[in-house]
C-alpha beads as a LAMMPS data file, in Angstrom:
LAMMPS data file: protein, C-alpha beads

99 atoms
98 bonds

1 atom types
1 bond types

-500.0 500.0 xlo xhi
-500.0 500.0 ylo yhi
-500.0 500.0 zlo zhi

Masses

1 110.0

Atoms # bond

1 1 1 120.010 161.714 -249.218
2 1 1 118.061 164.965 -250.134
3 1 1 115.139 165.830 -248.357
4 1 1 112.708 165.120 -251.589
5 1 1 114.244 161.445 -251.940
6 1 1 113.965 161.094 -248.347
7 1 1 109.894 161.845 -248.479
8 1 1 109.638 160.100 -251.666
9 1 1 111.101 157.097 -249.903
10 1 1 108.722 157.656 -247.147
11 1 1 105.713 157.593 -249.397
12 1 1 107.030 154.467 -251.118
13 1 1 107.565 152.903 -247.503
14 1 1 104.284 154.062 -246.247
15 1 1 102.101 152.289 -249.214
16 1 1 103.420 148.796 -248.434
17 1 1 103.947 149.237 -244.478
18 1 1 100.719 147.442 -244.534
19 1 1 101.946 144.257 -245.446
20 1 1 104.646 144.295 -243.291
21 1 1 104.996 143.763 -239.546
22 1 1 106.791 146.998 -238.794
23 1 1 106.642 149.104 -235.946
24 1 1 107.810 152.446 -234.808
25 1 1 109.985 152.024 -231.498
26 1 1 110.190 154.703 -228.868
27 1 1 106.840 156.672 -229.652
28 1 1 105.445 157.063 -226.361
29 1 1 102.428 158.937 -227.290
30 1 1 100.916 158.471 -230.958
31 1 1 100.375 161.736 -232.869
32 1 1 96.982 160.722 -233.416
33 1 1 95.942 160.630 -229.834
34 1 1 97.324 164.408 -229.263
35 1 1 95.411 165.572 -232.284
36 1 1 91.940 166.519 -231.741
37 1 1 89.361 164.449 -233.383
38 1 1 88.223 167.545 -235.629
39 1 1 91.749 168.325 -236.659
40 1 1 92.558 164.710 -237.665
41 1 1 92.738 164.201 -241.471
42 1 1 91.759 161.072 -243.088
43 1 1 94.721 158.747 -244.043
44 1 1 94.123 159.847 -247.582
45 1 1 94.057 163.171 -247.123
46 1 1 97.571 163.147 -245.114
47 1 1 99.018 161.217 -247.736
48 1 1 97.981 163.559 -250.510
49 1 1 99.248 166.686 -248.329
50 1 1 102.464 164.418 -248.020
51 1 1 102.674 164.255 -251.745
52 1 1 102.139 168.192 -252.311
53 1 1 105.188 168.855 -249.742
54 1 1 107.383 166.422 -251.933
55 1 1 106.039 168.351 -254.964
56 1 1 106.756 171.837 -253.321
57 1 1 110.169 170.759 -251.971
58 1 1 111.411 169.765 -255.475
59 1 1 110.476 173.258 -256.637
60 1 1 113.791 175.559 -256.925
61 1 1 111.560 178.648 -255.832
62 1 1 110.983 177.737 -252.093
63 1 1 113.139 179.328 -249.566
64 1 1 115.242 177.632 -247.020
65 1 1 113.016 178.718 -244.271
66 1 1 109.762 177.617 -245.954
67 1 1 111.883 174.378 -246.905
68 1 1 112.385 173.704 -242.975
69 1 1 108.626 174.322 -242.237
70 1 1 107.574 171.797 -245.113
71 1 1 110.022 169.150 -244.005
72 1 1 108.844 169.367 -240.265
73 1 1 105.103 169.218 -241.762
74 1 1 106.124 166.352 -243.644
75 1 1 107.711 164.465 -240.882
76 1 1 104.652 164.861 -238.787
77 1 1 102.330 163.767 -241.795
78 1 1 104.510 160.623 -242.342
79 1 1 104.453 159.517 -238.347
80 1 1 100.569 159.850 -238.755
81 1 1 100.392 157.917 -241.681
82 1 1 102.494 155.282 -240.294
83 1 1 100.495 155.239 -236.812
84 1 1 97.172 154.741 -238.995
85 1 1 98.860 152.037 -241.132
86 1 1 99.929 150.229 -237.850
87 1 1 96.363 150.522 -236.461
88 1 1 95.068 149.051 -239.499
89 1 1 97.538 146.374 -239.487
90 1 1 97.014 145.244 -235.813
91 1 1 92.979 145.224 -236.743
92 1 1 93.720 142.962 -239.721
93 1 1 95.582 140.775 -237.531
94 1 1 92.820 140.714 -235.070
95 1 1 90.334 139.415 -237.492
96 1 1 92.684 136.757 -238.662
97 1 1 93.390 135.560 -235.199
98 1 1 89.945 135.210 -234.608
99 1 1 89.459 132.653 -237.388

Bonds

1 1 1 2
2 1 2 3
3 1 3 4
4 1 4 5
5 1 5 6
6 1 6 7
7 1 7 8
8 1 8 9
9 1 9 10
10 1 10 11
11 1 11 12
12 1 12 13
13 1 13 14
14 1 14 15
15 1 15 16
16 1 16 17
17 1 17 18
18 1 18 19
19 1 19 20
20 1 20 21
21 1 21 22
22 1 22 23
23 1 23 24
24 1 24 25
25 1 25 26
26 1 26 27
27 1 27 28
28 1 28 29
29 1 29 30
30 1 30 31
31 1 31 32
32 1 32 33
33 1 33 34
34 1 34 35
35 1 35 36
36 1 36 37
37 1 37 38
38 1 38 39
39 1 39 40
40 1 40 41
41 1 41 42
42 1 42 43
43 1 43 44
44 1 44 45
45 1 45 46
46 1 46 47
47 1 47 48
48 1 48 49
49 1 49 50
50 1 50 51
51 1 51 52
52 1 52 53
53 1 53 54
54 1 54 55
55 1 55 56
56 1 56 57
57 1 57 58
58 1 58 59
59 1 59 60
60 1 60 61
61 1 61 62
62 1 62 63
63 1 63 64
64 1 64 65
65 1 65 66
66 1 66 67
67 1 67 68
68 1 68 69
69 1 69 70
70 1 70 71
71 1 71 72
72 1 72 73
73 1 73 74
74 1 74 75
75 1 75 76
76 1 76 77
77 1 77 78
78 1 78 79
79 1 79 80
80 1 80 81
81 1 81 82
82 1 82 83
83 1 83 84
84 1 84 85
85 1 85 86
86 1 86 87
87 1 87 88
88 1 88 89
89 1 89 90
90 1 90 91
91 1 91 92
92 1 92 93
93 1 93 94
94 1 94 95
95 1 95 96
96 1 96 97
97 1 97 98
98 1 98 99
């Protein structure tokens, strides 16, 4: 699977995860906790940045070194977005459980 295909699949997955009971196993400290409050982008900002990274990786003029940096940043953003979706899902479940 190419990195572009991976990110496209991940983006699709992120948009649909809120409707699934899907959790990341093995994440000891969520990246949202490690980020300073002022550094933390909104979900929409992070997803938009992830989409920009996918577009950059699809271009032929990106060097290997830049591709690796973009890939690493994309993975971090992907994890960040997944954590936000999981937190939202838990909040929705809590609201539904109190009914």
